[in-house]
C-alpha positions in Angstrom: 7.3 -35.3 -16.3 8.6 -37.2 -13.3 6.0 -36.9 -10.5 5.8 -38.1 -6.9 4.2 -41.3 -5.9 1.8 -41.8 -3.0 2.1 -44.6 -0.4 -0.4 -47.4 -0.7 -3.8 -46.7 0.8 -4.5 -50.4 1.4 -6.0 -50.9 4.8 -6.8 -47.2 5.2 -10.3 -48.0 6.4 -8.9 -49.8 9.4 -6.4 -47.0 10.0 -9.1 -44.4 9.8 -11.1 -46.2 12.5 -8.2 -45.7 14.9 -8.0 -41.9 14.3 -9.5 -39.8 17.1 -12.4 -37.5 16.3 -10.1 -34.5 16.9 -6.9 -34.7 14.9 -3.7 -34.0 16.9 -2.9 -30.4 16.1 -6.4 -29.6 14.7 -6.7 -25.9 14.3 -9.3 -23.8 16.0 -10.6 -21.2 13.6 -8.5 -19.6 10.9 -5.6 -21.8 9.7 -3.4 -18.9 8.7 -3.9 -17.0 12.0 -4.2 -13.8 9.9 -7.0 -11.3 10.1 -6.5 -9.6 6.7 -4.3 -9.3 3.6 -2.6 -6.3 2.1 -3.9 -5.2 -1.2 -0.8 -4.9 -3.4 -2.5 -2.3 -5.7 -2.8 0.0 -2.7 0.7 -0.6 -1.4 4.0 1.2 -2.3 6.7 -0.7 -4.0 7.8 -2.4 -7.2 6.5 -5.5 -8.9 8.8 -8.5 -9.0 8.1 -11.6 -11.1 8.6 -14.8 -9.0 8.9 -18.5 -9.6 8.0 -20.1 -6.2 7.9 -23.8 -6.9 11.0 -25.1 -8.8 12.8 -28.4 -8.9 16.3 -29.5 -9.9 18.3 -32.7 -10.1 18.7 -32.5 -6.4 15.2 -34.0 -6.2 13.2 -34.9 -9.4 14.1 -32.1 -11.8 16.0 -32.5 -15.1 18.8 -29.9 -14.7 21.0 -28.7 -11.9 20.6 -25.6 -9.8 22.8 -23.2 -11.8 21.1 -24.2 -15.1 17.6 -23.9 -13.7 18.3 -20.5 -12.2 19.7 -19.3 -15.5 16.7 -20.5 -17.4 14.5 -18.3 -15.2 16.9 -15.3 -15.5 16.7 -15.7 -19.3 12.9 -15.4 -19.1 13.0 -12.2 -17.1 12.2 -13.5 -13.6 13.4 -11.5 -10.6 13.0 -14.2 -8.0 13.5 -18.0 -8.1 12.7 -20.2 -5.1 14.3 -23.6 -5.4 11.9 -26.0 -3.7 13.4 -29.5 -4.0 11.7 -32.2 -2.2 12.7 -32.6 1.5 15.9 -30.6 1.1 17.3 -27.1 0.7 20.1 -26.1 -1.6 23.1 -23.8 -1.1 22.2 -20.8 -3.2 25.0 -18.5 -2.0 26.4 -16.6 -4.9 23.3 -16.8 -7.2 21.7 -13.6 -6.0 22.8 -10.4 -7.7 21.6 -6.8 -7.8 18.2 -7.1 -9.5 17.8 -10.9 -8.9 17.2 -13.1 -5.9 17.6 -16.8 -5.4 15.5 -17.9 -2.4 16.4 -21.0 -0.5 13.2 -23.0 0.0 11.8 -26.5 0.2 8.8 -28.7 -0.7 8.0 -30.8 2.3 5.6 -33.7 2.9 4.3 -34.4 6.4 1.9 -37.3 6.9 -1.8 -36.5 7.4 -3.3 -37.5 10.7 -6.2 -39.2 9.0 -4.0 -41.6 7.0 -4.8 -39.9 3.6 -1.9 -39.1 1.1 0.8 -36.9 2.5 0.4 -33.1 2.5 2.5 -31.1 0.1 3.7 -27.7 1.4 6.1 -25.1 0.2 8.5 -23.6 2.8 9.7 -20.3 1.1 12.7 -18.7 2.5 14.0 -21.7 4.5 17.7 -21.1 5.3 20.2 -23.7 4.1 21.1 -26.2 5.5 18.0 -27.6 7.0 17.9 -31.0 8.6 14.7 -32.7 7.4 13.0 -34.9 9.9 10.5 -37.1 8.1 9.2 -38.5 11.5 7.9 -35.2 12.7 4.1 -35.0 12.9 2.5 -32.6 10.4 1.9 -29.7 12.7 5.3 -30.0 14.3 7.0 -30.1 10.9 5.2 -26.9 9.9 6.0 -25.2 13.1 9.7 -26.2 12.9 10.0 -24.9 9.3 8.2 -21.7 10.2 10.4 -21.2 13.3 13.4 -20.9 10.8 11.7 -17.9 9.1 10.1 -19.7 6.2 6.6 -18.8 4.8 4.4 -21.9 4.3 1.9 -22.5 1.5 -0.3 -25.4 0.6 0.7 -27.0 -2.7 -1.6 -28.4 -5.4 -4.5 -29.7 -3.2 -6.5 -30.9 -6.3 -3.5 -33.0 -7.5 -3.0 -34.6 -4.1 -6.7 -35.2 -3.7 -7.1 -33.7 -0.3 -10.3 -32.7 1.3 -11.2 -29.6 3.2 -11.1 -31.6 6.4 -7.6 -32.8 5.7 -6.4 -29.3 4.7 -7.7 -27.9 8.0 -6.2 -30.6 10.3 -3.1 -28.4 10.5 -2.6 -24.6 10.7 0.1 -22.0 10.1 0.1 -21.8 6.3 -0.6 -18.6 4.5 -2.2 -19.6 1.3 -2.8 -22.2 -1.4 -1.7 -22.8 -5.0 -4.6 -21.5 -7.0 -2.8 -22.7 -10.1 0.0 -25.3 -10.6 1.1 -25.6 -14.3 2.8 -28.9 -13.8 -0.5 -30.5 -12.7 -2.1 -29.7 -16.1 -0.7 -33.1 -17.1 -3.3 -34.7 -14.9 -6.0 -32.1 -15.5 -5.7 -31.1 -11.8 -3.9 -27.7 -12.0 -6.6 -25.5 -10.4 -7.1 -25.0 -6.6 -9.7 -22.2 -6.8 -12.5 -24.4 -5.5 -10.4 -25.4 -2.4 -9.4 -21.8 -2.0 -13.0 -20.5 -2.0 -14.2 -23.2 0.4 -11.5 -22.1 2.8 -12.4 -18.5 2.4 -16.0 -19.3 2.9 -15.2 -20.9 6.3 -13.3 -17.8 7.5 -9.7 -18.8 6.6 -7.7 -15.8 5.5 -5.6 -17.3 2.7 -3.8 -15.9 -0.4 -3.3 -17.7 -3.8 -0.1 -18.5 -5.6 0.4 -19.5 -9.2 3.5 -21.7 -10.0 4.8 -23.7 -12.8 6.2 -26.4 -10.4 9.0 -27.0 -12.9 10.5 -30.5 -13.3 11.3 -30.3 -17.0 13.0 -27.4 -18.8 10.1 -27.1 -21.2 7.8 -26.0 -18.3 9.9 -23.0 -17.3 8.0 -19.7 -17.0 4.5 -20.9 -17.7 3.0 -19.5 -14.4 4.3 -17.0 -11.8 3.4 -14.8 -8.9 3.8 -11.0 -9.1 5.0 -9.7 -5.7 4.8 -6.1 -4.7 7.7 -5.0 -2.4 9.7 -1.9 -1.7 13.0 -3.7 -2.1 14.3 -6.9 -3.7 15.7 -8.4 -0.6 14.7 -11.5 1.3 13.1 -9.6 4.2 10.9 -7.5 2.0 9.9 -10.4 -0.2 9.0 -12.7 2.7 7.0 -9.9 4.3 5.1 -9.5 1.1 4.4 -13.2 1.0 3.3 -13.1 4.6 0.9 -10.3 4.0 -0.6 -11.4 0.6 1.0 -8.5 -1.2 0.9 -10.2 -4.7 -1.2 -11.6 -7.4 -1.0 -14.9 -9.4 -0.9 -15.4 -13.1 -0.4 -17.8 -16.0 -0.6 -15.0 -18.5 -2.6 -11.8 -18.0 -1.4 -8.7 -16.2 -3.6 -7.2 -13.4 -3.0 -3.4 -13.3 -5.4 -2.4 -10.5 -7.9 -3.9 -8.1 -9.7 -1.7 -5.6 -12.9 -1.6 -3.5 -14.2 2.0 -3.3 -16.1 3.6 -0.5 -19.2 3.3 -2.7 -18.8 -0.5 -2.4 -18.0 -0.8 -6.1 -15.2 -3.3 -6.9 -13.1 -2.4 -9.9 -10.4 -4.1 -11.8 -8.0 -3.0 -14.7 -6.0 -5.6 -16.6 -4.4 -6.5 -19.9 -6.7 -7.5 -22.7 -8.8 -10.5 -21.7 -12.0 -12.2 -22.8 -13.5 -12.8 -19.4 -13.5 -11.0 -16.0 -15.1 -12.9 -13.0 -15.7 -11.5 -9.6 -15.9 -14.2 -6.9 -17.6 -13.8 -3.6 -19.1 -16.0 -0.9 -22.8 -16.7 -0.9 -25.5 -17.4 -3.4 -24.3 -17.1 -7.0 -20.7 -16.8 -6.0 -20.2 -13.6 -8.0 -20.7 -12.3 -11.5 -18.9 -12.7 -14.8 -18.3 -10.2 -17.6 -17.7 -11.5 -21.1 -16.2 -9.6 -24.0 -18.4 -9.2 -27.0 -17.3 -11.1 -30.2 -14.2 -9.5 -31.7 -13.6 -7.3 -28.7 -11.6 -7.5 -25.5 -12.1 -6.4 -21.9 -9.6 -4.3 -20.0 -11.7 -3.3 -17.0 -14.8 -4.1 -15.1 -16.8 -2.8 -12.2 -19.4 -4.4 -9.9 -21.6 -2.9 -7.3 -21.4 -4.9 -4.0 -23.6 -2.6 -1.9 -26.6 -4.9 -1.9 -24.5 -8.2 -1.8 -22.5 -7.4 1.3 -20.1 -10.4 1.0 -17.4 -11.3 3.5 -14.8 -11.3 0.7 -14.3 -10.6 -3.0 -11.6 -11.6 -5.4 -11.2 -11.5 -9.2 -9.9 -13.7 -11.9 -9.3 -12.6 -15.6 -8.9 -15.0 -18.5 -7.5 -14.3 -22.0 -8.4 -15.8 -25.4 -6.0 -18.7 -24.7 -7.6 -19.5 -21.3 -4.6 -18.1 -19.5 -5.7 -16.6 -16.2 -4.6 -14.2 -13.4 -6.1 -14.1 -9.9 -6.1 -11.4 -7.3 -6.0 -12.1 -3.7 -9.3 -11.6 -1.8 -10.3 -8.3 -0.3 -12.1 -8.9 3.0 -15.0 -6.6 3.7 -15.5 -5.2 7.2 -18.9 -5.9 8.6 
């Protein structure tokens, strides 16, 4: 798989010494500027299977745009966002009734601290977009957002970023909780970063992507989006509001917090169901007995009183699905 290279970090100690204590553009409080997320399992609409991190020969993929889109259509995807590095693509003519091609980008602003560049997805960025590599990180995010795109933080484990570096900018809606392409370097999961952000009060959702560069990777992870219509406005609104869940295999059928403070999930057959919260213990895990499967679980939160709760379910092959967090009102 062809991957991106980082600039040299030689001399970074000297560079770091010149960085002011407060980064330019350092956010105050919640980086997403959101107060809550929509629970898709309590929302009206239809589920759409989306590939939200996809590359072609217009950056470092192995096939052209028409071929890549057809590969996803053949696998039953409803939405494909082409996210070539530092550029958009003309996708006019690829959307049809029942299928949407979404003009998007992967962009790489420099960190203020001198660490490796950020990697962000700008989903729904109209083509053409004039990429300005000289823009400071926050200005680049703001500019891409001003065109209507929804911004997400890509593969923070693979890029090796810290919480401090991830919070030197604001305006992004979520993180990749899973990036299949990064399995090659055993750095596919972003759940620890996600939980750290949630624990600090950042209201963020989680995407799963396959980050396709080679055709053999197509369709190995996806995001299930709940929307009333398959059009750009509805899908982007759903991404804005967290009306989706992420998966590399299992299906999540329901996820609800009752008035009795019991959190419940229903899913396809899995071997493990984990509820994650902030605070001591970080949740609880249900394991299927030998020779059996789990398709539901329930946990009483009335004595825990967490700030948030999310769930992840894993099947016998280790494939996982993740809900977005539900935030509990104090």
